[in-house]
VMD Tcl script that draws the C-alpha trace (Angstrom):
set ca {
  {139.58 101.60 148.77}
  {142.26 104.36 149.07}
  {143.15 106.88 146.30}
  {146.54 105.10 145.47}
  {144.59 101.92 144.66}
  {141.95 103.66 142.87}
  {144.62 105.46 140.75}
  {146.14 102.06 139.85}
  {142.85 100.43 138.98}
  {142.44 103.54 136.72}
  {145.65 103.25 134.74}
  {145.29 99.58 134.38}
  {141.69 100.10 132.87}
  {142.96 102.68 130.62}
  {146.06 100.42 129.53}
  {143.53 97.71 128.98}
  {141.21 99.78 126.71}
  {144.37 101.26 124.68}
  {145.54 97.39 124.10}
  {142.27 96.41 122.66}
  {142.55 98.91 119.94}
  {146.34 98.84 119.25}
  {147.86 98.58 115.89}
  {151.44 98.07 114.99}
  {153.77 99.35 112.39}
  {155.45 96.66 110.13}
  {158.49 97.58 108.13}
  {160.04 95.76 105.08}
  {163.14 96.08 102.77}
  {164.59 94.51 99.92}
  {167.95 92.96 100.73}
  {171.04 92.58 98.21}
  {169.48 89.45 96.98}
  {166.10 91.11 96.24}
  {164.35 89.48 98.71}
  {161.73 91.28 100.82}
  {162.20 91.13 104.49}
  {159.82 92.23 107.01}
  {160.46 93.40 110.74}
  {158.59 94.97 113.51}
  {161.02 97.82 114.26}
  {162.82 100.31 111.89}
  {165.90 99.65 114.07}
  {165.97 96.26 112.86}
  {166.40 97.42 109.30}
  {170.29 97.40 108.34}
  {171.30 101.12 107.70}
  {172.17 100.86 104.07}
  {168.50 99.71 103.54}
  {166.57 102.50 105.48}
  {166.08 104.92 102.76}
  {164.61 102.35 100.48}
  {162.17 100.81 103.33}
  {158.44 100.73 103.21}
  {156.11 100.98 106.56}
  {152.70 99.69 106.72}
  {150.57 99.94 109.70}
  {148.49 96.81 110.48}
  {145.76 96.06 113.28}
  {147.28 93.94 116.00}
  {144.71 91.12 116.89}
  {143.75 91.05 120.36}
  {142.84 88.00 122.37}
  {141.17 88.16 125.86}
  {142.95 86.04 128.67}
  {140.44 83.00 128.09}
  {140.96 83.01 124.18}
  {144.76 83.05 124.78}
  {144.48 80.12 127.41}
  {142.09 78.33 124.74}
  {144.44 78.88 121.88}
  {147.46 77.42 124.22}
  {145.22 74.50 125.19}
  {144.28 73.64 121.64}
  {148.43 74.03 120.51}
  {149.08 71.62 123.43}
  {146.12 69.28 122.12}
  {147.25 69.13 118.77}
  {150.71 68.29 119.80}
  {149.87 65.55 122.23}
  {147.80 63.85 119.31}
  {150.63 64.01 117.06}
  {152.96 62.71 119.68}
  {150.46 59.76 120.44}
  {150.37 59.23 116.57}
  {153.95 59.20 116.39}
  {154.63 56.61 119.46}
  {151.74 54.28 118.28}
  {153.28 54.10 114.70}
  {156.75 53.60 116.13}
  {155.62 50.83 118.38}
  {153.63 49.10 115.83}
  {156.69 48.95 113.41}
  {158.65 47.38 116.16}
  {155.70 44.82 116.89}
  {155.82 44.11 113.01}
  {159.51 43.27 113.43}
  {158.97 40.86 116.16}
  {156.65 38.75 113.97}
  {157.97 36.37 111.56}
  {155.72 34.49 109.12}
  {156.30 30.62 108.89}
  {155.60 27.83 106.75}
  {154.33 24.65 108.52}
  {154.55 21.32 107.12}
  {153.18 19.09 109.88}
  {155.06 20.02 112.68}
  {157.96 21.35 110.74}
  {158.36 25.10 111.01}
  {160.31 26.81 108.05}
  {161.14 30.41 108.38}
  {162.98 33.10 106.25}
  {166.53 33.93 107.19}
  {168.49 36.43 105.51}
  {172.37 35.77 104.93}
  {174.89 38.45 103.92}
  {178.03 37.53 102.28}
  {180.55 40.73 101.09}
  {177.40 42.94 100.62}
  {175.30 40.38 98.80}
  {172.12 39.11 100.40}
  {169.96 36.10 99.96}
  {166.97 35.11 101.89}
  {166.60 31.36 102.54}
  {163.96 29.21 103.86}
  {165.41 27.37 106.73}
  {163.98 24.57 108.97}
  {163.92 25.28 112.48}
  {165.85 22.10 114.16}
  {166.52 22.47 117.72}
  {168.25 19.11 117.48}
  {171.08 20.72 115.19}
  {173.99 22.34 116.96}
  {174.91 24.29 114.11}
  {173.11 26.26 111.31}
  {173.58 24.30 108.36}
  {173.09 25.69 104.69}
  {172.67 23.81 101.48}
  {175.47 24.47 98.91}
  {173.05 25.15 95.97}
  {171.18 27.74 98.04}
  {174.22 29.97 98.66}
  {176.43 29.04 95.38}
  {175.34 32.39 93.58}
  {177.25 34.30 96.48}
  {180.81 32.60 95.47}
  {181.29 32.02 99.34}
  {184.93 31.10 100.40}
  {185.00 28.26 103.24}
  {187.28 28.63 106.27}
  {188.04 25.05 106.33}
  {186.29 21.79 105.75}
  {185.64 18.27 107.66}
  {183.33 15.80 107.75}
  {179.96 14.95 109.58}
  {178.05 12.01 110.40}
  {174.28 12.05 109.11}
  {171.50 9.78 110.06}
  {172.27 6.15 109.07}
  {176.00 6.34 109.84}
  {177.04 7.75 106.58}
  {179.74 10.70 106.42}
  {179.01 14.00 104.39}
  {181.65 16.80 103.55}
  {180.92 20.18 105.21}
  {182.55 23.56 104.63}
  {182.68 26.26 107.12}
  {181.43 29.54 105.99}
  {181.62 32.59 108.17}
  {178.72 35.00 106.77}
  {179.17 38.73 107.35}
  {175.72 38.77 109.01}
  {172.99 36.40 109.48}
  {169.35 37.77 110.37}
  {166.63 36.01 112.11}
  {163.50 38.10 112.57}
  {164.52 41.32 114.51}
  {168.03 39.74 115.38}
  {171.27 40.05 113.51}
  {174.26 37.76 114.23}
  {177.44 39.48 112.83}
  {180.36 37.07 111.48}
  {178.27 33.96 112.11}
  {179.93 30.66 111.36}
  {177.72 28.06 109.67}
  {178.23 24.64 107.72}
  {177.34 24.44 104.15}
  {176.87 20.99 102.68}
  {175.82 19.57 99.25}
  {172.32 18.38 99.16}
  {170.85 15.89 96.94}
  {167.24 16.30 95.98}
  {164.52 18.97 96.94}
  {164.13 18.92 100.81}
  {161.68 22.06 100.58}
  {163.90 23.98 102.63}
  {167.42 25.72 102.07}
  {168.98 24.06 105.11}
  {168.71 23.96 109.18}
  {168.24 26.90 111.78}
  {170.27 25.35 114.44}
  {170.75 25.89 118.37}
  {173.96 27.95 117.52}
  {171.39 30.73 116.91}
  {168.10 29.61 118.33}
  {169.78 29.06 121.85}
  {170.74 32.70 121.79}
  {167.09 34.02 121.35}
  {163.63 33.62 122.86}
  {160.73 32.87 120.67}
  {157.33 31.48 120.73}
  {155.50 29.63 118.00}
  {151.96 30.55 117.22}
  {150.87 27.54 115.10}
  {147.47 29.23 114.68}
  {148.65 32.59 113.28}
  {151.38 30.70 111.42}
  {154.16 32.85 112.80}
  {157.06 33.18 115.32}
  {156.86 35.93 118.23}
  {160.47 36.92 119.13}
  {161.02 37.97 122.68}
  {157.36 36.91 123.52}
  {157.42 38.69 126.96}
  {158.53 42.03 125.66}
  {156.10 41.76 122.69}
  {153.16 41.18 125.08}
  {154.14 44.34 127.07}
  {154.43 46.40 123.67}
  {151.05 45.03 122.58}
  {149.55 46.31 125.76}
  {151.13 49.71 125.52}
  {149.80 49.91 121.83}
  {146.33 49.44 123.03}
  {146.60 52.12 125.80}
  {147.92 54.42 123.21}
  {144.86 53.66 120.77}
  {142.64 54.40 124.06}
  {144.38 57.56 124.52}
  {144.11 58.43 120.95}
  {140.16 57.84 120.92}
  {139.81 59.88 124.28}
  {141.90 62.91 122.63}
  {139.76 62.83 119.67}
  {136.60 63.02 121.79}
  {137.81 66.58 123.05}
  {136.96 69.66 121.23}
  {137.47 73.51 121.64}
  {135.36 76.09 120.57}
  {137.78 76.88 117.36}
  {137.88 73.31 115.98}
}
mol new
graphics top color blue
foreach p $ca { graphics top sphere $p radius 0.5 }
foreach p [lrange $ca 0 end-1] q [lrange $ca 1 end] { graphics top cylinder $p $q radius 0.2 }
display resetview
């Protein structure tokens, strides 16, 4: 090793030794609001406060390169754990919105549907009816909303009779995770108790994808995407378990 390299090594060694015993001055001053402000350089104190500043000398914590690396890894790991937790919570919230509990009566499926009229809301139980071309609501179930019909007509019912229908355009009809703005529906007078508040027809059902789980008594909306998100949630849970197993010296 030549003299130049030896001199460089000696200087580096001295600098390292000095850094291990380093200390730093901390300056503080009171601002115009009476708050104590701390800075690491006197030059950072506004001139008008310098005469009233206070100086303290504190020891600076010295870390080896390995300790610095360990701390960085710990910070990164903590950040990854929090991100996994956040992503899983977000995914589980989305999955919950893609499920709707249903009432089963034989093969009849009744599900909750929210309607909105001029800022007023009601949740109705509608019979899922793929044979109905239009969603139909019973008059008594929406009477409290004081809806106004656009027009009226007559529709033929089973047995050949006619029934008067009012066409009402609701601001929004929400089914599962789907919102249908300015949704036109038929409102009819009903006699007796049918056990539901109307029919959910193909004007809405034809625009969504769903799967009925009779065993779990629920409807799964967009079943393809739902299954993909379920797999993603399981993967995130596995990653959480693996991340929890990782321990570092300071943990």
